[in-house]
C-alpha positions in Angstrom: 0.0 0.0 0.0 1.2 3.5 -0.8 2.4 5.2 2.4 0.9 8.6 1.3 -2.6 7.0 1.2 -2.1 5.0 4.4 -1.7 8.0 6.7 -4.9 9.8 5.8 -6.8 6.6 5.9 -5.4 5.9 9.4 -6.3 9.4 10.6 -9.9 9.1 9.1 -10.3 5.7 10.8 -9.1 7.1 14.1 -11.5 10.1 13.8 -14.5 7.8 13.1 -13.6 5.7 16.1 -13.2 8.8 18.4 -16.6 10.1 17.2 -18.2 7.2 18.9 -16.4 8.0 22.2 -17.8 11.3 23.4 -15.7 11.2 26.6 -12.5 11.5 24.5 -13.6 14.7 22.7 -11.3 17.5 23.7 -12.7 20.5 25.5 -11.9 23.9 24.0 -10.0 26.2 26.3 -11.6 29.6 27.2 -9.6 32.9 26.9 -10.9 35.9 28.8 -9.5 39.4 29.1 -10.5 42.8 30.5 -13.2 43.2 27.8 -14.9 40.1 29.3 -15.5 41.7 32.7 -19.0 40.9 33.9 -19.4 38.0 31.5 -21.1 34.7 32.1 -19.4 31.5 31.0 -21.0 28.1 30.5 -18.5 25.2 30.2 -18.1 21.5 30.9 -15.8 20.0 33.5 -12.2 19.8 32.4 -12.1 23.1 30.6 -9.1 25.4 31.2 -10.0 29.1 31.6 -7.2 31.6 31.1 -7.7 35.2 32.2 -5.2 37.8 30.9 -5.3 41.3 32.5 -3.0 44.3 32.1 -0.7 44.8 35.1 2.4 46.8 36.0 4.3 45.3 38.9 6.6 48.4 39.0 3.7 50.3 40.6 3.2 47.9 43.4 -0.2 46.8 42.1 -1.0 43.2 41.3 -4.2 41.2 40.7 -5.4 39.3 43.8 -7.9 36.4 43.6 -10.8 37.0 45.9 -12.9 34.2 47.6 -12.2 31.4 45.1 -14.5 28.3 45.2 -11.7 25.8 44.6 -14.1 22.8 44.7 -15.5 24.0 41.3 -12.7 26.1 39.8 -9.1 25.3 40.7 -6.5 28.0 40.3 -3.8 26.2 38.4 -1.4 29.0 37.8 -0.6 32.7 37.8 2.2 34.5 36.2 3.3 38.0 35.2 4.4 38.4 31.6 6.6 41.5 31.0 6.5 43.2 27.7 9.2 42.2 25.2 9.9 45.8 24.2 9.4 49.1 25.9 10.9 51.4 28.4 11.7 50.4 32.0 8.5 50.5 34.0 6.2 49.6 31.0 3.4 47.4 32.1 2.7 43.8 31.0 0.0 41.3 31.8 -0.9 38.9 34.5 -2.1 35.6 33.3 -4.4 33.5 35.6 -5.3 29.9 34.8 -8.2 28.0 36.2 -9.5 24.4 35.6 -13.1 23.5 35.9 -13.1 20.6 38.3 -16.7 19.9 39.2 -20.2 20.9 38.2 -21.6 24.0 39.8 -21.4 27.8 39.8 -18.3 29.8 40.7 -17.1 33.3 40.3 -13.6 34.3 39.2 -13.1 37.6 41.0 -9.9 39.5 40.8 -9.0 42.9 42.4 -6.0 45.0 41.3 -4.5 46.4 44.4 -1.3 47.0 46.4 -0.8 44.1 48.9 0.3 46.5 51.8 -2.8 48.7 51.6 -5.7 48.3 53.9 -8.8 46.4 52.6 -10.9 49.5 53.3 -9.2 51.2 50.3 -11.1 50.4 47.0 -9.1 48.4 44.4 -7.7 50.3 41.4 -9.6 47.9 39.1 -11.7 44.7 39.3 -12.5 41.7 37.1 -15.3 39.3 37.5 -16.6 36.4 35.4 -19.4 34.1 36.5 -18.7 30.5 35.5 -21.3 27.7 35.3 -19.6 24.3 35.0 -21.7 21.5 33.7 -21.1 17.7 34.1 -19.4 16.6 30.9 -21.3 13.3 30.9 -24.7 15.0 30.5 
């Protein structure tokens, strides 16, 4: 058999086989940013949700996760990404990653504040997304 024909045939056979196995269907990741503040998200268990927000660590401000419900949404990572180019002190982005672990409702709530300031001081900015996680087997 010609090798060039075998590869597409094998891929098609695999796709047909996987179509009959809904539990193996990959879940699309969700990307959110500052424009998605106040949004509602409906997603199955297993989805990775990434929130990217502008930040400038040279000012002392950073995004802080507020009252997370880790039984539904697990915070699986947070990182500051500095700009590749720009003057010293130029802001970058904070990237927060969450994984939907169980069915239910949870809120991703982040506040942009200085860690040493009293909680009575309003945050400089806020981000919130309401997430409804559904059972993937339904």
